[in-house]
mmCIF file of the N, C-alpha and C atoms, coordinates in Angstrom:
data_MODEL
# 
_entry.id   MODEL 
# 
loop_
_atom_site.group_PDB 
_atom_site.id 
_atom_site.type_symbol 
_atom_site.label_atom_id 
_atom_site.label_alt_id 
_atom_site.label_comp_id 
_atom_site.label_asym_id 
_atom_site.label_entity_id 
_atom_site.label_seq_id 
_atom_site.pdbx_PDB_ins_code 
_atom_site.Cartn_x 
_atom_site.Cartn_y 
_atom_site.Cartn_z 
_atom_site.occupancy 
_atom_site.B_iso_or_equiv 
_atom_site.pdbx_formal_charge 
_atom_site.auth_seq_id 
_atom_site.auth_comp_id 
_atom_site.auth_asym_id 
_atom_site.auth_atom_id 
_atom_site.pdbx_PDB_model_num 
ATOM 1   N N  . UNK A 1 1  ? 151.772 150.912 64.140 1.00 0.00 ? 1  UNK A N  1 
ATOM 2   C CA . UNK A 1 1  ? 151.246 152.270 64.093 1.00 0.00 ? 1  UNK A CA 1 
ATOM 3   C C  . UNK A 1 1  ? 151.287 152.847 65.516 1.00 0.00 ? 1  UNK A C  1 
ATOM 4   N N  . UNK A 1 2  ? 151.578 154.201 65.590 1.00 0.00 ? 2  UNK A N  1 
ATOM 5   C CA . UNK A 1 2  ? 151.613 154.818 66.865 1.00 0.00 ? 2  UNK A CA 1 
ATOM 6   C C  . UNK A 1 2  ? 150.280 155.321 67.296 1.00 0.00 ? 2  UNK A C  1 
ATOM 7   N N  . UNK A 1 3  ? 149.946 155.112 68.561 1.00 0.00 ? 3  UNK A N  1 
ATOM 8   C CA . UNK A 1 3  ? 148.679 155.570 69.132 1.00 0.00 ? 3  UNK A CA 1 
ATOM 9   C C  . UNK A 1 3  ? 149.009 156.507 70.285 1.00 0.00 ? 3  UNK A C  1 
ATOM 10  N N  . UNK A 1 4  ? 148.125 157.425 70.521 1.00 0.00 ? 4  UNK A N  1 
ATOM 11  C CA . UNK A 1 4  ? 148.154 158.355 71.633 1.00 0.00 ? 4  UNK A CA 1 
ATOM 12  C C  . UNK A 1 4  ? 146.951 158.110 72.504 1.00 0.00 ? 4  UNK A C  1 
ATOM 13  N N  . UNK A 1 5  ? 147.197 157.869 73.780 1.00 0.00 ? 5  UNK A N  1 
ATOM 14  C CA . UNK A 1 5  ? 146.141 157.695 74.774 1.00 0.00 ? 5  UNK A CA 1 
ATOM 15  C C  . UNK A 1 5  ? 146.232 158.697 75.834 1.00 0.00 ? 5  UNK A C  1 
ATOM 16  N N  . UNK A 1 6  ? 145.133 159.339 76.108 1.00 0.00 ? 6  UNK A N  1 
ATOM 17  C CA . UNK A 1 6  ? 145.100 160.410 77.162 1.00 0.00 ? 6  UNK A CA 1 
ATOM 18  C C  . UNK A 1 6  ? 143.948 160.135 78.116 1.00 0.00 ? 6  UNK A C  1 
ATOM 19  N N  . UNK A 1 7  ? 144.214 159.841 79.274 1.00 0.00 ? 7  UNK A N  1 
ATOM 20  C CA . UNK A 1 7  ? 143.253 159.634 80.300 1.00 0.00 ? 7  UNK A CA 1 
ATOM 21  C C  . UNK A 1 7  ? 143.179 160.828 81.332 1.00 0.00 ? 7  UNK A C  1 
ATOM 22  N N  . UNK A 1 8  ? 142.067 161.461 81.334 1.00 0.00 ? 8  UNK A N  1 
ATOM 23  C CA . UNK A 1 8  ? 141.885 162.625 82.252 1.00 0.00 ? 8  UNK A CA 1 
ATOM 24  C C  . UNK A 1 8  ? 141.287 162.222 83.579 1.00 0.00 ? 8  UNK A C  1 
ATOM 25  N N  . UNK A 1 9  ? 142.025 162.479 84.708 1.00 0.00 ? 9  UNK A N  1 
ATOM 26  C CA . UNK A 1 9  ? 141.617 162.021 85.983 1.00 0.00 ? 9  UNK A CA 1 
ATOM 27  C C  . UNK A 1 9  ? 140.308 162.724 86.484 1.00 0.00 ? 9  UNK A C  1 
ATOM 28  N N  . UNK A 1 10 ? 139.590 161.981 87.218 1.00 0.00 ? 10 UNK A N  1 
ATOM 29  C CA . UNK A 1 10 ? 138.403 162.619 88.028 1.00 0.00 ? 10 UNK A CA 1 
ATOM 30  C C  . UNK A 1 10 ? 139.151 163.528 89.069 1.00 0.00 ? 10 UNK A C  1 
ATOM 31  N N  . UNK A 1 11 ? 138.489 164.590 89.432 1.00 0.00 ? 11 UNK A N  1 
ATOM 32  C CA . UNK A 1 11 ? 139.038 165.487 90.448 1.00 0.00 ? 11 UNK A CA 1 
ATOM 33  C C  . UNK A 1 11 ? 139.419 164.834 91.811 1.00 0.00 ? 11 UNK A C  1 
ATOM 34  N N  . UNK A 1 12 ? 138.709 163.826 92.145 1.00 0.00 ? 12 UNK A N  1 
ATOM 35  C CA . UNK A 1 12 ? 138.805 163.152 93.481 1.00 0.00 ? 12 UNK A CA 1 
ATOM 36  C C  . UNK A 1 12 ? 139.519 161.830 93.359 1.00 0.00 ? 12 UNK A C  1 
ATOM 37  N N  . UNK A 1 13 ? 140.322 161.610 92.319 1.00 0.00 ? 13 UNK A N  1 
ATOM 38  C CA . UNK A 1 13 ? 140.896 160.304 92.033 1.00 0.00 ? 13 UNK A CA 1 
ATOM 39  C C  . UNK A 1 13 ? 142.282 160.058 92.506 1.00 0.00 ? 13 UNK A C  1 
ATOM 40  N N  . UNK A 1 14 ? 142.890 161.030 93.183 1.00 0.00 ? 14 UNK A N  1 
ATOM 41  C CA . UNK A 1 14 ? 144.307 160.896 93.550 1.00 0.00 ? 14 UNK A CA 1 
ATOM 42  C C  . UNK A 1 14 ? 144.623 159.737 94.431 1.00 0.00 ? 14 UNK A C  1 
ATOM 43  N N  . UNK A 1 15 ? 143.801 159.470 95.463 1.00 0.00 ? 15 UNK A N  1 
ATOM 44  C CA . UNK A 1 15 ? 144.055 158.335 96.301 1.00 0.00 ? 15 UNK A CA 1 
ATOM 45  C C  . UNK A 1 15 ? 143.881 157.012 95.528 1.00 0.00 ? 15 UNK A C  1 
ATOM 46  N N  . UNK A 1 16 ? 142.913 156.883 94.726 1.00 0.00 ? 16 UNK A N  1 
ATOM 47  C CA . UNK A 1 16 ? 142.721 155.726 93.963 1.00 0.00 ? 16 UNK A CA 1 
ATOM 48  C C  . UNK A 1 16 ? 143.883 155.503 93.009 1.00 0.00 ? 16 UNK A C  1 
ATOM 49  N N  . UNK A 1 17 ? 144.348 156.602 92.385 1.00 0.00 ? 17 UNK A N  1 
ATOM 50  C CA . UNK A 1 17 ? 145.514 156.580 91.507 1.00 0.00 ? 17 UNK A CA 1 
ATOM 51  C C  . UNK A 1 17 ? 146.634 155.953 92.254 1.00 0.00 ? 17 UNK A C  1 
ATOM 52  N N  . UNK A 1 18 ? 146.959 156.445 93.475 1.00 0.00 ? 18 UNK A N  1 
ATOM 53  C CA . UNK A 1 18 ? 148.071 155.978 94.252 1.00 0.00 ? 18 UNK A CA 1 
ATOM 54  C C  . UNK A 1 18 ? 147.890 154.464 94.590 1.00 0.00 ? 18 UNK A C  1 
ATOM 55  N N  . UNK A 1 19 ? 146.689 154.051 94.916 1.00 0.00 ? 19 UNK A N  1 
ATOM 56  C CA . UNK A 1 19 ? 146.375 152.719 95.218 1.00 0.00 ? 19 UNK A CA 1 
ATOM 57  C C  . UNK A 1 19 ? 146.658 151.750 94.043 1.00 0.00 ? 19 UNK A C  1 
ATOM 58  N N  . UNK A 1 20 ? 146.430 152.256 92.843 1.00 0.00 ? 20 UNK A N  1 
ATOM 59  C CA . UNK A 1 20 ? 146.509 151.404 91.621 1.00 0.00 ? 20 UNK A CA 1 
ATOM 60  C C  . UNK A 1 20 ? 147.889 151.581 90.922 1.00 0.00 ? 20 UNK A C  1 
ATOM 61  N N  . UNK A 1 21 ? 148.730 152.392 91.449 1.00 0.00 ? 21 UNK A N  1 
ATOM 62  C CA . UNK A 1 21 ? 150.000 152.669 90.784 1.00 0.00 ? 21 UNK A CA 1 
ATOM 63  C C  . UNK A 1 21 ? 150.798 151.473 90.415 1.00 0.00 ? 21 UNK A C  1 
ATOM 64  N N  . UNK A 1 22 ? 150.994 150.560 91.311 1.00 0.00 ? 22 UNK A N  1 
ATOM 65  C CA . UNK A 1 22 ? 151.766 149.326 91.014 1.00 0.00 ? 22 UNK A CA 1 
ATOM 66  C C  . UNK A 1 22 ? 151.133 148.461 89.965 1.00 0.00 ? 22 UNK A C  1 
ATOM 67  N N  . UNK A 1 23 ? 149.813 148.359 89.975 1.00 0.00 ? 23 UNK A N  1 
ATOM 68  C CA . UNK A 1 23 ? 149.076 147.595 88.907 1.00 0.00 ? 23 UNK A CA 1 
ATOM 69  C C  . UNK A 1 23 ? 149.254 148.336 87.569 1.00 0.00 ? 23 UNK A C  1 
ATOM 70  N N  . UNK A 1 24 ? 149.180 149.697 87.508 1.00 0.00 ? 24 UNK A N  1 
ATOM 71  C CA . UNK A 1 24 ? 149.363 150.459 86.352 1.00 0.00 ? 24 UNK A CA 1 
ATOM 72  C C  . UNK A 1 24 ? 150.711 150.249 85.779 1.00 0.00 ? 24 UNK A C  1 
ATOM 73  N N  . UNK A 1 25 ? 151.756 150.305 86.620 1.00 0.00 ? 25 UNK A N  1 
ATOM 74  C CA . UNK A 1 25 ? 153.161 150.034 86.083 1.00 0.00 ? 25 UNK A CA 1 
ATOM 75  C C  . UNK A 1 25 ? 153.320 148.667 85.604 1.00 0.00 ? 25 UNK A C  1 
ATOM 76  N N  . UNK A 1 26 ? 152.803 147.656 86.311 1.00 0.00 ? 26 UNK A N  1 
ATOM 77  C CA . UNK A 1 26 ? 152.862 146.276 85.872 1.00 0.00 ? 26 UNK A CA 1 
ATOM 78  C C  . UNK A 1 26 ? 152.232 146.120 84.517 1.00 0.00 ? 26 UNK A C  1 
ATOM 79  N N  . UNK A 1 27 ? 151.085 146.733 84.317 1.00 0.00 ? 27 UNK A N  1 
ATOM 80  C CA . UNK A 1 27 ? 150.362 146.675 83.023 1.00 0.00 ? 27 UNK A CA 1 
ATOM 81  C C  . UNK A 1 27 ? 151.244 147.253 81.933 1.00 0.00 ? 27 UNK A C  1 
ATOM 82  N N  . UNK A 1 28 ? 151.841 148.357 82.169 1.00 0.00 ? 28 UNK A N  1 
ATOM 83  C CA . UNK A 1 28 ? 152.684 149.004 81.205 1.00 0.00 ? 28 UNK A CA 1 
ATOM 84  C C  . UNK A 1 28 ? 153.947 148.243 80.885 1.00 0.00 ? 28 UNK A C  1 
ATOM 85  N N  . UNK A 1 29 ? 154.453 147.490 81.852 1.00 0.00 ? 29 UNK A N  1 
ATOM 86  C CA . UNK A 1 29 ? 155.656 146.654 81.581 1.00 0.00 ? 29 UNK A CA 1 
ATOM 87  C C  . UNK A 1 29 ? 155.560 145.735 80.439 1.00 0.00 ? 29 UNK A C  1 
ATOM 88  N N  . UNK A 1 30 ? 154.295 145.340 80.125 1.00 0.00 ? 30 UNK A N  1 
ATOM 89  C CA . UNK A 1 30 ? 154.028 144.452 79.003 1.00 0.00 ? 30 UNK A CA 1 
ATOM 90  C C  . UNK A 1 30 ? 154.179 145.177 77.652 1.00 0.00 ? 30 UNK A C  1 
ATOM 91  N N  . UNK A 1 31 ? 154.254 146.496 77.688 1.00 0.00 ? 31 UNK A N  1 
ATOM 92  C CA . UNK A 1 31 ? 154.413 147.239 76.417 1.00 0.00 ? 31 UNK A CA 1 
ATOM 93  C C  . UNK A 1 31 ? 155.634 148.153 76.455 1.00 0.00 ? 31 UNK A C  1 
ATOM 94  N N  . UNK A 1 32 ? 156.460 147.935 77.496 1.00 0.00 ? 32 UNK A N  1 
ATOM 95  C CA . UNK A 1 32 ? 157.616 148.835 77.667 1.00 0.00 ? 32 UNK A CA 1 
ATOM 96  C C  . UNK A 1 32 ? 158.502 149.043 76.426 1.00 0.00 ? 32 UNK A C  1 
ATOM 97  N N  . UNK A 1 33 ? 158.795 147.997 75.725 1.00 0.00 ? 33 UNK A N  1 
ATOM 98  C CA . UNK A 1 33 ? 159.608 148.118 74.531 1.00 0.00 ? 33 UNK A CA 1 
ATOM 99  C C  . UNK A 1 33 ? 158.922 148.889 73.316 1.00 0.00 ? 33 UNK A C  1 
ATOM 100 N N  . UNK A 1 34 ? 157.632 149.150 73.560 1.00 0.00 ? 34 UNK A N  1 
ATOM 101 C CA . UNK A 1 34 ? 156.913 149.839 72.435 1.00 0.00 ? 34 UNK A CA 1 
ATOM 102 C C  . UNK A 1 34 ? 156.423 151.215 72.869 1.00 0.00 ? 34 UNK A C  1 
ATOM 103 N N  . UNK A 1 35 ? 156.709 151.639 74.085 1.00 0.00 ? 35 UNK A N  1 
ATOM 104 C CA . UNK A 1 35 ? 156.310 152.907 74.576 1.00 0.00 ? 35 UNK A CA 1 
ATOM 105 C C  . UNK A 1 35 ? 157.290 153.984 74.168 1.00 0.00 ? 35 UNK A C  1 
ATOM 106 N N  . UNK A 1 36 ? 156.817 155.024 73.525 1.00 0.00 ? 36 UNK A N  1 
ATOM 107 C CA . UNK A 1 36 ? 157.636 156.194 73.106 1.00 0.00 ? 36 UNK A CA 1 
ATOM 108 C C  . UNK A 1 36 ? 157.646 157.239 74.201 1.00 0.00 ? 36 UNK A C  1 
ATOM 109 N N  . UNK A 1 37 ? 156.509 157.397 74.761 1.00 0.00 ? 37 UNK A N  1 
ATOM 110 C CA . UNK A 1 37 ? 156.424 158.398 75.850 1.00 0.00 ? 37 UNK A CA 1 
ATOM 111 C C  . UNK A 1 37 ? 155.270 157.923 76.834 1.00 0.00 ? 37 UNK A C  1 
ATOM 112 N N  . UNK A 1 38 ? 155.490 158.177 78.099 1.00 0.00 ? 38 UNK A N  1 
ATOM 113 C CA . UNK A 1 38 ? 154.462 158.028 79.098 1.00 0.00 ? 38 UNK A CA 1 
ATOM 114 C C  . UNK A 1 38 ? 154.748 158.969 80.232 1.00 0.00 ? 38 UNK A C  1 
ATOM 115 N N  . UNK A 1 39 ? 153.779 159.580 80.706 1.00 0.00 ? 39 UNK A N  1 
ATOM 116 C CA . UNK A 1 39 ? 153.893 160.485 81.820 1.00 0.00 ? 39 UNK A CA 1 
ATOM 117 C C  . UNK A 1 39 ? 152.565 161.006 82.387 1.00 0.00 ? 39 UNK A C  1 
ATOM 118 N N  . UNK A 1 40 ? 152.649 161.421 83.636 1.00 0.00 ? 40 UNK A N  1 
ATOM 119 C CA . UNK A 1 40 ? 151.522 162.094 84.235 1.00 0.00 ? 40 UNK A CA 1 
ATOM 120 C C  . UNK A 1 40 ? 151.539 163.600 83.754 1.00 0.00 ? 40 UNK A C  1 
ATOM 121 N N  . UNK A 1 41 ? 150.361 164.208 83.694 1.00 0.00 ? 41 UNK A N  1 
ATOM 122 C CA . UNK A 1 41 ? 150.308 165.616 83.420 1.00 0.00 ? 41 UNK A CA 1 
ATOM 123 C C  . UNK A 1 41 ? 149.979 166.246 84.770 1.00 0.00 ? 41 UNK A C  1 
ATOM 124 N N  . UNK A 1 42 ? 150.873 167.158 85.196 1.00 0.00 ? 42 UNK A N  1 
ATOM 125 C CA . UNK A 1 42 ? 150.772 167.725 86.514 1.00 0.00 ? 42 UNK A CA 1 
ATOM 126 C C  . UNK A 1 42 ? 150.116 169.099 86.547 1.00 0.00 ? 42 UNK A C  1 
ATOM 127 N N  . UNK A 1 43 ? 149.455 169.496 87.642 1.00 0.00 ? 43 UNK A N  1 
ATOM 128 C CA . UNK A 1 43 ? 148.867 170.776 87.743 1.00 0.00 ? 43 UNK A CA 1 
ATOM 129 C C  . UNK A 1 43 ? 149.981 171.737 88.030 1.00 0.00 ? 43 UNK A C  1 
ATOM 130 N N  . UNK A 1 44 ? 150.064 172.816 87.190 1.00 0.00 ? 44 UNK A N  1 
ATOM 131 C CA . UNK A 1 44 ? 151.215 173.825 87.417 1.00 0.00 ? 44 UNK A CA 1 
ATOM 132 C C  . UNK A 1 44 ? 150.964 174.584 88.744 1.00 0.00 ? 44 UNK A C  1 
ATOM 133 N N  . UNK A 1 45 ? 149.729 174.660 89.170 1.00 0.00 ? 45 UNK A N  1 
ATOM 134 C CA . UNK A 1 45 ? 149.459 175.359 90.499 1.00 0.00 ? 45 UNK A CA 1 
ATOM 135 C C  . UNK A 1 45 ? 149.829 174.555 91.719 1.00 0.00 ? 45 UNK A C  1 
ATOM 136 N N  . UNK A 1 46 ? 149.900 173.213 91.498 1.00 0.00 ? 46 UNK A N  1 
ATOM 137 C CA . UNK A 1 46 ? 150.222 172.340 92.595 1.00 0.00 ? 46 UNK A CA 1 
ATOM 138 C C  . UNK A 1 46 ? 150.861 171.047 92.029 1.00 0.00 ? 46 UNK A C  1 
ATOM 139 N N  . UNK A 1 47 ? 152.146 171.089 91.764 1.00 0.00 ? 47 UNK A N  1 
ATOM 140 C CA . UNK A 1 47 ? 152.827 169.975 90.933 1.00 0.00 ? 47 UNK A CA 1 
ATOM 141 C C  . UNK A 1 47 ? 152.762 168.572 91.597 1.00 0.00 ? 47 UNK A C  1 
ATOM 142 N N  . UNK A 1 48 ? 152.151 168.441 92.732 1.00 0.00 ? 48 UNK A N  1 
ATOM 143 C CA . UNK A 1 48 ? 151.957 167.073 93.257 1.00 0.00 ? 48 UNK A CA 1 
ATOM 144 C C  . UNK A 1 48 ? 150.646 166.474 92.840 1.00 0.00 ? 48 UNK A C  1 
ATOM 145 N N  . UNK A 1 49 ? 149.767 167.330 92.235 1.00 0.00 ? 49 UNK A N  1 
ATOM 146 C CA . UNK A 1 49 ? 148.401 166.941 91.740 1.00 0.00 ? 49 UNK A CA 1 
ATOM 147 C C  . UNK A 1 49 ? 148.472 166.535 90.311 1.00 0.00 ? 49 UNK A C  1 
ATOM 148 N N  . UNK A 1 50 ? 148.065 165.287 90.132 1.00 0.00 ? 50 UNK A N  1 
ATOM 149 C CA . UNK A 1 50 ? 148.081 164.753 88.760 1.00 0.00 ? 50 UNK A CA 1 
ATOM 150 C C  . UNK A 1 50 ? 146.682 165.024 88.127 1.00 0.00 ? 50 UNK A C  1 
ATOM 151 N N  . UNK A 1 51 ? 146.736 165.577 86.898 1.00 0.00 ? 51 UNK A N  1 
ATOM 152 C CA . UNK A 1 51 ? 145.519 165.921 86.202 1.00 0.00 ? 51 UNK A CA 1 
ATOM 153 C C  . UNK A 1 51 ? 145.139 164.800 85.175 1.00 0.00 ? 51 UNK A C  1 
ATOM 154 N N  . UNK A 1 52 ? 146.167 164.146 84.642 1.00 0.00 ? 52 UNK A N  1 
ATOM 155 C CA . UNK A 1 52 ? 145.858 163.120 83.660 1.00 0.00 ? 52 UNK A CA 1 
ATOM 156 C C  . UNK A 1 52 ? 147.152 162.333 83.310 1.00 0.00 ? 52 UNK A C  1 
ATOM 157 N N  . UNK A 1 53 ? 146.974 161.363 82.448 1.00 0.00 ? 53 UNK A N  1 
ATOM 158 C CA . UNK A 1 53 ? 148.094 160.491 81.990 1.00 0.00 ? 53 UNK A CA 1 
ATOM 159 C C  . UNK A 1 53 ? 148.118 160.511 80.475 1.00 0.00 ? 53 UNK A C  1 
ATOM 160 N N  . UNK A 1 54 ? 149.328 160.544 79.934 1.00 0.00 ? 54 UNK A N  1 
ATOM 161 C CA . UNK A 1 54 ? 149.490 160.377 78.470 1.00 0.00 ? 54 UNK A CA 1 
ATOM 162 C C  . UNK A 1 54 ? 150.426 159.250 78.147 1.00 0.00 ? 54 UNK A C  1 
ATOM 163 N N  . UNK A 1 55 ? 150.150 158.550 77.061 1.00 0.00 ? 55 UNK A N  1 
ATOM 164 C CA . UNK A 1 55 ? 150.989 157.477 76.557 1.00 0.00 ? 55 UNK A CA 1 
ATOM 165 C C  . UNK A 1 55 ? 151.043 157.533 75.038 1.00 0.00 ? 55 UNK A C  1 
ATOM 166 N N  . UNK A 1 56 ? 152.226 157.402 74.464 1.00 0.00 ? 56 UNK A N  1 
ATOM 167 C CA . UNK A 1 56 ? 152.376 157.223 73.030 1.00 0.00 ? 56 UNK A CA 1 
ATOM 168 C C  . UNK A 1 56 ? 153.066 155.874 72.880 1.00 0.00 ? 56 UNK A C  1 
ATOM 169 N N  . UNK A 1 57 ? 152.377 155.016 72.092 1.00 0.00 ? 57 UNK A N  1 
ATOM 170 C CA . UNK A 1 57 ? 152.787 153.559 72.049 1.00 0.00 ? 57 UNK A CA 1 
ATOM 171 C C  . UNK A 1 57 ? 152.591 153.056 70.609 1.00 0.00 ? 57 UNK A C  1 
ATOM 172 N N  . UNK A 1 58 ? 153.540 152.213 70.207 1.00 0.00 ? 58 UNK A N  1 
ATOM 173 C CA . UNK A 1 58 ? 153.541 151.482 68.935 1.00 0.00 ? 58 UNK A CA 1 
ATOM 174 C C  . UNK A 1 58 ? 152.691 150.206 69.136 1.00 0.00 ? 58 UNK A C  1 
ATOM 175 N N  . UNK A 1 59 ? 151.545 150.053 68.451 1.00 0.00 ? 59 UNK A N  1 
ATOM 176 C CA . UNK A 1 59 ? 150.741 148.879 68.517 1.00 0.00 ? 59 UNK A CA 1 
ATOM 177 C C  . UNK A 1 59 ? 150.371 148.338 67.130 1.00 0.00 ? 59 UNK A C  1 
ATOM 178 N N  . UNK A 1 60 ? 149.999 147.093 67.093 1.00 0.00 ? 60 UNK A N  1 
ATOM 179 C CA . UNK A 1 60 ? 149.668 146.536 65.795 1.00 0.00 ? 60 UNK A CA 1 
ATOM 180 C C  . UNK A 1 60 ? 148.440 146.977 65.138 1.00 0.00 ? 60 UNK A C  1 
ATOM 181 N N  . UNK A 1 61 ? 147.400 147.270 65.882 1.00 0.00 ? 61 UNK A N  1 
ATOM 182 C CA . UNK A 1 61 ? 146.111 147.569 65.294 1.00 0.00 ? 61 UNK A CA 1 
ATOM 183 C C  . UNK A 1 61 ? 145.162 148.273 66.269 1.00 0.00 ? 61 UNK A C  1 
ATOM 184 N N  . UNK A 1 62 ? 143.989 148.664 65.872 1.00 0.00 ? 62 UNK A N  1 
ATOM 185 C CA . UNK A 1 62 ? 143.089 149.368 66.703 1.00 0.00 ? 62 UNK A CA 1 
ATOM 186 C C  . UNK A 1 62 ? 142.565 148.544 67.814 1.00 0.00 ? 62 UNK A C  1 
ATOM 187 N N  . UNK A 1 63 ? 142.382 147.224 67.628 1.00 0.00 ? 63 UNK A N  1 
ATOM 188 C CA . UNK A 1 63 ? 141.956 146.338 68.740 1.00 0.00 ? 63 UNK A CA 1 
ATOM 189 C C  . UNK A 1 63 ? 143.031 146.325 69.839 1.00 0.00 ? 63 UNK A C  1 
ATOM 190 N N  . UNK A 1 64 ? 144.303 146.225 69.469 1.00 0.00 ? 64 UNK A N  1 
ATOM 191 C CA . UNK A 1 64 ? 145.301 146.222 70.442 1.00 0.00 ? 64 UNK A CA 1 
ATOM 192 C C  . UNK A 1 64 ? 145.402 147.544 71.147 1.00 0.00 ? 64 UNK A C  1 
ATOM 193 N N  . UNK A 1 65 ? 145.124 148.676 70.415 1.00 0.00 ? 65 UNK A N  1 
ATOM 194 C CA . UNK A 1 65 ? 145.113 150.031 71.047 1.00 0.00 ? 65 UNK A CA 1 
ATOM 195 C C  . UNK A 1 65 ? 143.968 150.121 72.075 1.00 0.00 ? 65 UNK A C  1 
ATOM 196 N N  . UNK A 1 66 ? 142.809 149.565 71.697 1.00 0.00 ? 66 UNK A N  1 
ATOM 197 C CA . UNK A 1 66 ? 141.679 149.585 72.672 1.00 0.00 ? 66 UNK A CA 1 
ATOM 198 C C  . UNK A 1 66 ? 142.055 148.865 73.919 1.00 0.00 ? 66 UNK A C  1 
ATOM 199 N N  . UNK A 1 67 ? 142.672 147.682 73.768 1.00 0.00 ? 67 UNK A N  1 
ATOM 200 C CA . UNK A 1 67 ? 143.133 146.893 74.959 1.00 0.00 ? 67 UNK A CA 1 
ATOM 201 C C  . UNK A 1 67 ? 144.021 147.748 75.784 1.00 0.00 ? 67 UNK A C  1 
ATOM 202 N N  . UNK A 1 68 ? 145.050 148.300 75.124 1.00 0.00 ? 68 UNK A N  1 
ATOM 203 C CA . UNK A 1 68 ? 146.026 149.105 75.900 1.00 0.00 ? 68 UNK A CA 1 
ATOM 204 C C  . UNK A 1 68 ? 145.276 150.240 76.689 1.00 0.00 ? 68 UNK A C  1 
ATOM 205 N N  . UNK A 1 69 ? 144.421 150.941 76.047 1.00 0.00 ? 69 UNK A N  1 
ATOM 206 C CA . UNK A 1 69 ? 143.836 152.086 76.674 1.00 0.00 ? 69 UNK A CA 1 
ATOM 207 C C  . UNK A 1 69 ? 142.713 151.708 77.697 1.00 0.00 ? 69 UNK A C  1 
ATOM 208 N N  . UNK A 1 70 ? 141.902 150.829 77.323 1.00 0.00 ? 70 UNK A N  1 
ATOM 209 C CA . UNK A 1 70 ? 140.679 150.532 78.227 1.00 0.00 ? 70 UNK A CA 1 
ATOM 210 C C  . UNK A 1 70 ? 140.812 149.426 79.235 1.00 0.00 ? 70 UNK A C  1 
ATOM 211 N N  . UNK A 1 71 ? 141.829 148.579 79.081 1.00 0.00 ? 71 UNK A N  1 
ATOM 212 C CA . UNK A 1 71 ? 142.089 147.574 80.043 1.00 0.00 ? 71 UNK A CA 1 
ATOM 213 C C  . UNK A 1 71 ? 143.176 147.880 81.006 1.00 0.00 ? 71 UNK A C  1 
ATOM 214 N N  . UNK A 1 72 ? 143.743 149.039 80.879 1.00 0.00 ? 72 UNK A N  1 
ATOM 215 C CA . UNK A 1 72 ? 144.763 149.554 81.795 1.00 0.00 ? 72 UNK A CA 1 
ATOM 216 C C  . UNK A 1 72 ? 144.090 149.812 83.137 1.00 0.00 ? 72 UNK A C  1 
ATOM 217 N N  . UNK A 1 73 ? 144.744 149.515 84.270 1.00 0.00 ? 73 UNK A N  1 
ATOM 218 C CA . UNK A 1 73 ? 144.079 149.559 85.570 1.00 0.00 ? 73 UNK A CA 1 
ATOM 219 C C  . UNK A 1 73 ? 143.362 150.926 85.937 1.00 0.00 ? 73 UNK A C  1 
ATOM 220 N N  . UNK A 1 74 ? 144.026 152.061 85.610 1.00 0.00 ? 74 UNK A N  1 
ATOM 221 C CA . UNK A 1 74 ? 143.393 153.365 85.872 1.00 0.00 ? 74 UNK A CA 1 
ATOM 222 C C  . UNK A 1 74 ? 142.110 153.479 85.150 1.00 0.00 ? 74 UNK A C  1 
ATOM 223 N N  . UNK A 1 75 ? 142.074 153.077 83.898 1.00 0.00 ? 75 UNK A N  1 
ATOM 224 C CA . UNK A 1 75 ? 140.871 153.130 83.054 1.00 0.00 ? 75 UNK A CA 1 
ATOM 225 C C  . UNK A 1 75 ? 139.789 152.184 83.567 1.00 0.00 ? 75 UNK A C  1 
ATOM 226 N N  . UNK A 1 76 ? 140.209 150.906 83.854 1.00 0.00 ? 76 UNK A N  1 
ATOM 227 C CA . UNK A 1 76 ? 139.226 149.973 84.288 1.00 0.00 ? 76 UNK A CA 1 
ATOM 228 C C  . UNK A 1 76 ? 138.600 150.250 85.618 1.00 0.00 ? 76 UNK A C  1 
ATOM 229 N N  . UNK A 1 77 ? 139.351 150.853 86.513 1.00 0.00 ? 77 UNK A N  1 
ATOM 230 C CA . UNK A 1 77 ? 138.905 151.107 87.891 1.00 0.00 ? 77 UNK A CA 1 
ATOM 231 C C  . UNK A 1 77 ? 138.283 152.481 88.081 1.00 0.00 ? 77 UNK A C  1 
ATOM 232 N N  . UNK A 1 78 ? 138.170 153.255 86.955 1.00 0.00 ? 78 UNK A N  1 
ATOM 233 C CA . UNK A 1 78 ? 137.434 154.577 87.060 1.00 0.00 ? 78 UNK A CA 1 
ATOM 234 C C  . UNK A 1 78 ? 138.259 155.797 87.500 1.00 0.00 ? 78 UNK A C  1 
ATOM 235 N N  . UNK A 1 79 ? 139.549 155.744 87.454 1.00 0.00 ? 79 UNK A N  1 
ATOM 236 C CA . UNK A 1 79 ? 140.410 156.889 87.807 1.00 0.00 ? 79 UNK A CA 1 
ATOM 237 C C  . UNK A 1 79 ? 140.054 158.030 86.829 1.00 0.00 ? 79 UNK A C  1 
ATOM 238 N N  . UNK A 1 80 ? 139.878 157.706 85.558 1.00 0.00 ? 80 UNK A N  1 
ATOM 239 C CA . UNK A 1 80 ? 139.603 158.677 84.504 1.00 0.00 ? 80 UNK A CA 1 
ATOM 240 C C  . UNK A 1 80 ? 138.160 159.096 84.368 1.00 0.00 ? 80 UNK A C  1 
ATOM 241 N N  . UNK A 1 81 ? 137.948 160.401 84.185 1.00 0.00 ? 81 UNK A N  1 
ATOM 242 C CA . UNK A 1 81 ? 136.692 160.937 83.908 1.00 0.00 ? 81 UNK A CA 1 
ATOM 243 C C  . UNK A 1 81 ? 136.469 160.868 82.349 1.00 0.00 ? 81 UNK A C  1 
ATOM 244 N N  . UNK A 1 82 ? 137.602 160.943 81.588 1.00 0.00 ? 82 UNK A N  1 
ATOM 245 C CA . UNK A 1 82 ? 137.472 160.875 80.151 1.00 0.00 ? 82 UNK A CA 1 
ATOM 246 C C  . UNK A 1 82 ? 138.744 160.129 79.672 1.00 0.00 ? 82 UNK A C  1 
ATOM 247 N N  . UNK A 1 83 ? 138.598 159.415 78.566 1.00 0.00 ? 83 UNK A N  1 
ATOM 248 C CA . UNK A 1 83 ? 139.728 158.670 77.939 1.00 0.00 ? 83 UNK A CA 1 
ATOM 249 C C  . UNK A 1 83 ? 139.644 158.900 76.413 1.00 0.00 ? 83 UNK A C  1 
ATOM 250 N N  . UNK A 1 84 ? 140.729 159.422 75.884 1.00 0.00 ? 84 UNK A N  1 
ATOM 251 C CA . UNK A 1 84 ? 140.831 159.673 74.455 1.00 0.00 ? 84 UNK A CA 1 
ATOM 252 C C  . UNK A 1 84 ? 141.873 158.778 73.855 1.00 0.00 ? 84 UNK A C  1 
ATOM 253 N N  . UNK A 1 85 ? 141.516 158.159 72.816 1.00 0.00 ? 85 UNK A N  1 
ATOM 254 C CA . UNK A 1 85 ? 142.459 157.242 72.083 1.00 0.00 ? 85 UNK A CA 1 
ATOM 255 C C  . UNK A 1 85 ? 142.553 157.689 70.675 1.00 0.00 ? 85 UNK A C  1 
# 
């Protein structure tokens, strides 16, 4: 089943996001063959400012989807102010 995960960044999270980027990418490597889309959402007023992250991924069930969304480093370390799955 395909799942959509959207994590909305806290306004002051850019440095933390940069610090966790390698861990984020390493976590996603475990699902690379099942990712349909992944990207940051950029602020059109300042395209170097990240507003959020979106992922569309094929997973087996809701439990695996929760792991994918909530155990991801940005989510675990508080980069996101909101997370929608």
